[in-house]
C-alpha positions in Angstrom: 0.0 0.0 0.0 1.4 3.3 -1.0 2.7 5.8 1.6 2.8 8.9 -0.7 0.6 11.9 -1.1 -0.7 10.6 -4.4 -2.9 7.9 -3.0 -5.9 6.3 -4.9 -9.3 7.5 -3.8 -10.7 4.0 -3.5 -9.0 0.9 -2.3 -10.5 -2.5 -3.1 -9.5 -5.3 -0.8 -9.9 -9.0 -1.7 -10.4 -10.6 1.8 -9.6 -14.3 0.9 -7.7 -14.4 4.2 -10.8 -13.1 6.0 -9.5 -13.8 9.5 -7.2 -10.9 9.1 -10.2 -8.5 9.3 -10.3 -9.2 13.1 -6.7 -7.9 13.4 -7.1 -4.5 11.9 -6.0 -1.6 14.1 -9.0 -0.5 16.2 -7.8 3.1 16.3 -7.6 3.1 12.5 -11.1 1.6 12.3 -12.6 4.3 14.6 -12.2 6.9 11.8 -14.5 5.0 9.5 -18.2 4.0 9.2 -19.2 0.7 7.6 -21.9 -0.7 5.3 -22.4 -4.3 4.4 -23.9 -5.4 1.1 -24.8 -9.0 0.2 -23.5 -8.7 -3.4 -20.2 -7.1 -4.2 -21.5 -6.0 -7.6 -24.4 -3.9 -6.1 -24.0 -0.2 -6.4 -24.4 2.1 -3.4 -28.0 3.4 -3.7 -30.6 4.7 -1.3 -33.9 3.0 -0.7 -35.6 6.0 -2.3 -33.5 5.5 -5.4 -34.4 1.8 -5.6 -38.0 2.4 -4.9 -38.5 5.0 -7.7 -36.4 3.0 -10.1 -38.9 0.1 -9.9 -41.8 2.5 -10.6 -40.4 4.9 -13.1 -37.9 5.1 -16.0 -34.5 6.8 -15.7 -36.2 10.0 -16.8 -37.3 10.4 -13.2 -34.0 12.0 -12.4 -34.9 14.9 -14.7 -38.4 15.7 -13.6 -38.0 16.1 -9.8 -39.8 12.8 -9.1 -37.6 11.9 -6.1 -38.2 15.3 -4.3 -41.9 15.0 -4.9 -42.0 11.5 -3.5 -40.0 12.5 -0.4 -42.3 15.5 0.2 -45.5 13.6 -0.1 -44.2 10.7 2.1 -43.0 13.1 4.8 -46.4 14.8 4.9 -48.3 11.6 5.1 -46.1 10.0 7.7 -46.1 13.1 9.9 -49.9 13.3 9.7 -50.6 9.6 10.7 -47.6 8.9 13.0 -49.4 10.2 16.2 -52.1 7.6 15.7 -49.5 4.9 16.4 -47.1 6.7 18.7 -48.1 9.3 21.3 -44.8 9.9 23.1 -41.7 10.1 20.9 -42.9 12.7 18.4 -40.3 15.0 16.8 -40.9 18.7 16.2 -42.7 19.3 13.0 -39.8 21.1 11.3 -37.2 18.5 12.4 -37.3 16.6 9.1 -34.0 14.8 9.8 -35.6 13.1 12.8 -38.7 12.3 10.8 -36.6 10.7 8.0 -34.7 8.7 10.5 -37.9 7.3 12.0 -39.3 6.6 8.5 -36.0 4.8 7.6 -36.3 2.7 10.7 -39.7 1.5 9.8 -38.9 0.8 6.2 -40.1 3.9 4.3 -37.9 4.6 1.3 -35.7 7.7 2.1 -32.6 9.4 0.8 -30.7 8.0 3.8 -28.2 5.1 3.5 -27.7 2.8 6.5 -24.2 2.5 8.0 -22.8 1.2 11.2 -19.9 2.4 13.5 -18.9 -1.3 13.7 -16.9 -3.2 11.1 -18.2 -6.4 12.5 -21.9 -5.5 12.4 -21.4 -4.5 8.8 -19.7 -7.8 8.2 -22.6 -9.6 9.6 -25.1 -7.6 7.5 -23.1 -8.4 4.4 -22.5 -12.1 4.9 -25.9 -12.9 6.4 -27.9 -11.8 3.4 -25.4 -13.5 1.0 -27.5 -16.4 -0.3 -26.5 -16.8 -3.9 -23.5 -19.1 -4.4 -20.5 -17.5 -5.9 -21.9 -14.0 -5.2 -19.3 -12.5 -2.9 -20.4 -9.9 -0.3 -18.8 -6.5 0.3 -18.2 -4.0 3.1 -17.9 -0.3 2.3 -15.7 1.8 4.6 -16.2 5.6 4.5 -13.8 7.9 6.2 -16.2 10.0 8.3 -13.8 12.9 8.6 -13.6 13.4 4.9 -17.4 13.4 4.5 -17.7 16.6 6.5 -14.4 18.4 6.9 -14.5 20.5 3.7 -18.0 22.0 4.5 -17.2 22.4 8.1 -14.1 24.5 7.4 -16.0 26.5 4.8 -18.7 27.4 7.4 -16.1 28.2 10.1 -13.8 30.1 7.7 -10.8 28.2 8.9 -8.7 25.2 8.0 -8.9 22.2 10.3 -7.8 18.6 9.7 -9.8 17.0 12.6 -13.3 17.5 14.0 -14.6 16.0 17.2 -17.5 13.5 16.8 -19.8 15.8 18.8 -19.0 18.8 16.5 -19.5 16.6 13.4 -22.9 15.4 14.6 -24.2 18.9 15.4 -22.8 20.4 12.2 -24.3 17.7 10.0 -27.6 17.7 11.8 -28.1 21.5 11.5 -27.0 21.7 7.9 -29.0 18.6 6.8 -32.2 20.1 8.3 -31.5 23.3 6.4 -31.2 21.3 3.1 -34.6 19.6 3.7 -36.1 23.1 4.4 -35.0 24.2 0.9 -31.8 26.1 1.7 -28.7 25.6 -0.5 -25.4 24.3 0.9 -22.0 23.3 -0.5 -22.0 20.1 1.6 -22.9 17.1 -0.5 -23.0 14.3 2.1 -24.0 14.4 5.8 -23.4 11.9 8.7 -26.7 11.6 10.5 -27.0 10.2 14.0 -30.7 10.4 15.2 -31.5 12.1 18.4 -34.5 9.8 19.1 -33.0 6.4 19.5 -34.5 3.0 18.8 -33.2 -0.3 20.3 -32.3 -1.8 16.9 -30.3 1.3 15.9 -28.5 1.2 19.2 -27.7 -2.5 19.0 -26.4 -2.1 15.4 -24.5 1.1 16.2 -26.4 2.7 13.4 -25.6 5.9 11.6 -26.9 7.3 8.3 -25.2 9.0 5.3 -27.5 11.5 3.6 -26.9 13.3 0.3 -27.8 16.9 0.2 -28.9 16.5 -3.5 -31.8 14.2 -4.3 -31.8 14.6 -8.0 -28.8 12.5 -8.8 -27.8 8.8 -8.0 -26.0 8.4 -4.7 -22.9 7.0 -6.4 -22.6 10.0 -8.7 -22.7 12.3 -5.7 -20.1 10.2 -3.9 -17.8 10.1 -6.9 -17.9 13.8 -7.3 -17.6 14.6 -3.6 -14.6 12.3 -3.0 -13.2 13.0 -6.5 -13.0 9.2 -7.2 -10.7 9.0 -10.3 -8.5 6.1 -9.4 -8.8 2.8 -7.5 -6.3 0.2 -6.5 -6.7 -3.4 -5.6 -4.6 -4.5 -2.6 -4.3 -7.6 -0.4 -5.8 -7.6 3.1 -2.4 -7.9 4.7 -1.4 -4.6 3.1 -4.4 -2.9 4.6 -3.6 -4.4 8.0 0.0 -3.2 7.9 -1.1 0.3 6.8 -3.7 0.4 9.7 -0.8 0.1 12.2 1.5 2.5 10.4 -1.3 5.1 10.1 -3.7 4.6 13.0 -5.2 8.1 12.2 -5.7 8.2 8.4 -7.4 11.6 8.4 -7.9 12.5 4.7 -5.4 9.9 3.3 -8.0 7.2 2.5 -11.5 8.3 1.6 -13.1 4.9 0.8 -12.2 1.3 1.1 -14.3 -1.6 -0.3 -13.7 -5.1 1.1 -14.9 -8.1 -0.8 -15.9 -11.1 1.3 -15.8 -14.6 -0.3 -19.1 -16.4 -0.3 -17.5 -19.8 0.4 -16.5 -18.7 3.9 -19.9 -17.5 4.9 -20.5 -20.1 7.5 -17.0 -19.7 9.1 -17.4 -15.9 9.2 -20.9 -16.3 10.7 -19.6 -18.6 13.5 -16.7 -16.2 14.2 -19.1 -13.3 14.6 -21.4 -15.4 16.8 -18.4 -15.8 19.2 -18.6 -12.0 19.5 -22.3 -12.2 20.2 -23.1 -10.6 16.8 -26.2 -12.5 15.6 -29.5 -11.8 14.1 -31.2 -12.3 17.5 -29.0 -9.7 19.1 -28.9 -7.1 16.2 -32.6 -7.2 15.4 -33.8 -7.4 19.1 -37.2 -8.8 18.4 -39.0 -12.1 17.5 -38.1 -11.5 13.8 -34.4 -11.5 14.8 -34.8 -14.7 16.8 -36.6 -16.3 13.9 -33.7 -15.3 11.6 -31.1 -16.6 14.0 -32.8 -20.0 14.5 -33.5 -20.5 10.8 -29.7 -20.0 10.0 -28.5 -22.5 12.6 -26.7 -25.6 11.1 -26.9 -28.7 13.2 -24.0 -30.6 12.0 -20.3 -31.1 12.5 -18.4 -27.8 12.4 -15.1 -29.6 11.9 -15.9 -30.2 8.2 -15.2 -26.5 7.6 -11.9 -26.3 9.4 -9.8 -27.0 6.3 -11.3 -24.2 4.3 
């Protein structure tokens, strides 16, 4: 892995030696957020993107369809939410909180789910990987890079590090301004809801929200992080780099780790030893049902040679 100023914007890691993921420097990992996807070929896209794509043609990007859907769904959800919940009701103009609740209950939104935990994202990726030979993936976003440029612009100063609390408040305020119709130079926000849910807490959940809604998420990400080059590296290279640069700051914007399907069971069992299971992460009977249905009642030793 290069140690020069001219680093690629995206590193792609082939994790054939998947056990090495558990040895990455924890200080290094603390600067990232993580998203697991069950197929390494899938693009990064919001549930709102996917929802509208199934209903409309590509021309929907040109006629403000996404914004209209978001506006109407917000109105309808706000109106009917008090019928089902009388206590935890956000302020009417706190649209970020409303979108967070909508996302939690499965309404399509512009928010993309991430976790502060590499291992939770690993579970999410490998647990849904059901097609043979379809490797899963974990996306790692450098959370400092997502917000530093806008933060410095607002504060009229240059700063290479922002505390997590400052990041949260800055993103929350600006994201609400965007939803209220105000313009901003910031393209991506880290969103941590103020009203917590047990599932979000257990999964160490956090959202990434694009300011623009009239472009695909990957187009926004590519422009924001100036993704022009990518480099494939071995997992051992990333592990070594994580110990040489425990604080990556703006050196590495994005890392994509591809997980081999054939090790799904072994990875699942390793995560189970860390108490990362569907039963724990989903915290309800649905989670218990997922956990029980994935149990394999046979000799584990047949996998030890893989």
